[in-house]
N, C-alpha and C positions, 0 to 999 in steps of 0.2 A: 579710411576703408582697409580694411585687414585683408593680408595676401595672404589666402591658403591654399600652398602651394599643396599638391599630391605627388611625392616621389614614389613610383611603383616600380620594384626593378622586376621590370618584363622578363629576364634571362634567366633571370631566376624561376619567376613563374611557369614559362615553357618551357624549364628545362624537370620540376617537376611531376606538370601533367605530360609529357611526355615518356619520363620515367614511372608514372602509376598506370597508364595506358599499356606499358609496354611488359610492365606485372602481370597487366589483367590478361594481355594477350599468351602470355605464359603461363597465365594459370588456366585458360580457357582451353590449350594447345595439351596439357597434362590433365586437364579432367573434363569428363562430360557434364558435367552437374551445375557449371557459372558459365554464364556469357563474357566475351569480353570484357564489354561495357561496364555491367555489373559489378566484375572484378575491378576494372580500373577505377570508379569511382569509389570502390571499397578502400581500394588500399589509397585513392586521395585524402578518404574520409582518416585514416588510420594515420596518415603524415600528420595532416590537417590538425585535427584532435590531440595527437600529440605533441605539436607546436604549442597549442592552448596552456599545458600542462607546462611544459617546459618554461612557457614566458610567465606567468605565473612564479613558477617556483623562484626564477631568477631574480624575481622582484623583492623576494624576502630578506629579511636580515641575513647574511653570509651568502648572498646571492649572486649569481657574475652582475646583475643588471643593477644591484641595489643601491641605492643614494640616499643618506644621510638624511641630507638634508632639502629631498627633492620639493621643486615649489610646486603651490596646487594645480597650475597651470599642467605642469605635465604630466602631475597624477590624472587630471580630466581627458587629457590627450589621449592617456595611456587608455583609459574607461575605455574611452571613444573607440578607441582601435581596437581593443578587446571585444568590444560589442560585435563591432563590424566582422572581427575571426568569427565567432561562435553565429552567426547570421549566416555567415558562408561554411563552414563547415556542415550547419543542417541545413542548407540547402544543398553541397552534397550529397550528403545524408539521404533525402529527400528523393532526389536524382538517382542515386543506385538503386534506392527501393521500388522508384516509380520504371527503370530501367528493366530490374528482376519480372516485373509483372507486364512490361512490353513485350519483351523479346524471349523472356524465361530462359532455359538454356539451353 
C-alpha cells in the first residue's frame, strides 16, 4: 500500500489569502466600482494564474526546476499537481464572478 502524504504549506496559503483580501479591501476603499470580496478574489486569481505560468516556464530547459533526466513518476506527479492548480484557479475565478453578481459594488 502506497503512502501518499500531502504536504501543504498552510502558512503560505494563509499569507496569500490575507494579502489578497487586504489588497481587495484597499481597492474597495479607493474606488466605488468593486466590492472588496470581488477584488480580493480577483487579486487571488491573478496571483495563482501567474503561479501557473511560472511553474510551467520553470520546468522548461534552462528553467529553475528543469531536470534533464526526470523520472516518469515525477512528471506524472507534476501533471497531477498542475491540474489541481488549474482547477483551484478556475474556482477562484468563478468565485470572483459570483461575488460580483451577488454583492455588486
